[in-house]
N, C-alpha and C positions, 0 to 999 in steps of 0.2 A: 473472496468476493472481489470482483473487479468492477469499477464504475462503468455502467453501460450508458448508452446515449440518453441524455436527459439529466435530471438533478437528483442527487442522493443526499438526504439529510442524515447526519451521523453525529453521535456524541463519542468523541475519542476517549479512550480509557488509558490510564497509565500502565506501564510495565512494572512499576514499583520504584521505590526510592533508588537514586543513583543509577538509573537506567535511562537510556535514550528514549525519546517518544516513539521512534520507529526503529526498524531493523533493516539494514541494507542487505539485499540478497542478490544472488546470481541466478538468473533464470535462462533456461533454454526453451525455445518454442519451436514446435513443428506443426504442420497442418494435421498430421495424423494423430499425434499424442496430446497436442495442446501445450500448456506451460508446465515445465518441470523445474522445481527449485533444486538447484545443484547442491550436493553435499560439500562442494568447494566453498560454499558460503561459510561453512564452519571449519574450513581448512582440513576437510576430509577428502579421501580419494573419490574421484568422480569419473566414471567411464565417458560421459559426454565431454567433459573438459579435456580428458586425455585424447579423445578422438579429434576434437577441435584443434588442439595444439599440434597433433600429428599432421592433420590436413593442412593447417596453416603453414607449417614448416616445409611442406612438400614443394618440389619444383614442378610438379605436374599441374598443368592448367586446370584440369577437371577437379583435382583435389582443392585447388584454390577457390574455385566456384562453389564447391560443396561447403568449404569452410565459411564462406560468406553467408550461406543459408543457415549454418549452425552457430553463428556468432552469438555468444552469451550477452544477455542484457542485464544491466544493473537496474534493479527496481527497489522499492521500499515496501515494507509491511508496517501497517499501524493497526492497532486493535480498536474496535469500535462497536457501538450498538447502533443499529440502523433503524430508522423510522419507516413506517409504511407510506408516509406522506411527507410532502415538503414543508408543511406547516408545523410539524413536530407534535401532532396530536396523539399519534398512536405508534408505539414501539412494535417492531416486528419480532415476536417471541422466538422466531427461528434464527434471528440474526443478532443475538446478544453476545457481546464480547468476542466477535469474530475477527480474524485477520482480514485486512483489506489491502489488496495489492494496488499500489499507485506508482505512477512514474515519478522520476526525480523532480520535475517541475512542480507537481502537486505537493510533494513533500516539502520542497523549499518554500512554497506559499504558506503551508501549515506552520513551518518553523518561524517564518517571518511574523505571523500572528502571535505565536507562542512567545517570541522574544520581545514583542511590543508591550512592555509592562504598563505603559501609560494608558493605552486604550483597550488592550485585549488581555494579554498574559496567558496563563496556563488554562487552556480549555478543558483539561482533565480534572481540574480542582473540584472535589465533591461539593464544596460550598459555593464557589464563585465561578464555576466553569460555564461553558456555553457550547452550543452545537455549531457545526459548520455544514455548509452545503458544497458538495463537489459536483460541478456541472461539466458534462462532456458533450461536445458537439462533434459531429462527423463520425464516420464508421471505418474509413480506410486508414492505411498507414501514413498517408501524406496529408489527409485533410482533418485529422482529429486534433481538437484543442480542448484544454481543460482550464477551469477557473475554480478558485476557492473563495467562498464568501463566509464571513463570520455572521452568525445569527445573534440578535440582541441577547444579552445576558438576562436570565430569567429563571423560571422554575426548572430545577434540576430533576432528572429522572430518579426513580427510587434507587436506593443503594445497590439492590441486586442487579441493576442494569449498568452500573458503572464500576464494578469490581475490577481489580487489576488483572492483567493478562500477561503472562510470560510468553512472548512470541517465539522465542527460541525453543522453548519446551513444546509449544503447540506444533511447531513446524517439524521438529525432530520426531 
């Protein structure tokens, strides 16, 4: 799931004890295929990465231009349960414990909230967690902006909606 234009309310879920909140991935994107998570994320061979490296090292100008189009992106995955509405009234049963692909800036905003123990702290805590809203404005590569807002701590979703998700296992 990737945040579309507008606001998405989500309850992030943990990957388990001693694991990061999110997983950094390497993604290739093309107009024809969309986004592809590279096996290089897990230090495994990746034909896209091999081709990118080959094109990048080439002295041919056309290869260099093609390499720019194929440049891998660093993104983050977090696991979450998404609501149907911004108010947090109804969970979308199709979007429980799903991986959410977010840019580095959104992940950094989430980590800033997570590390702010005085005001916010661990949003994945089953007893004292909270929802966040990810807002996306813009549609194009150059005009898209994101913001992350913490929702007031309050009623937590039922345990079945906040169970741990091992992102690496889900992706592999």
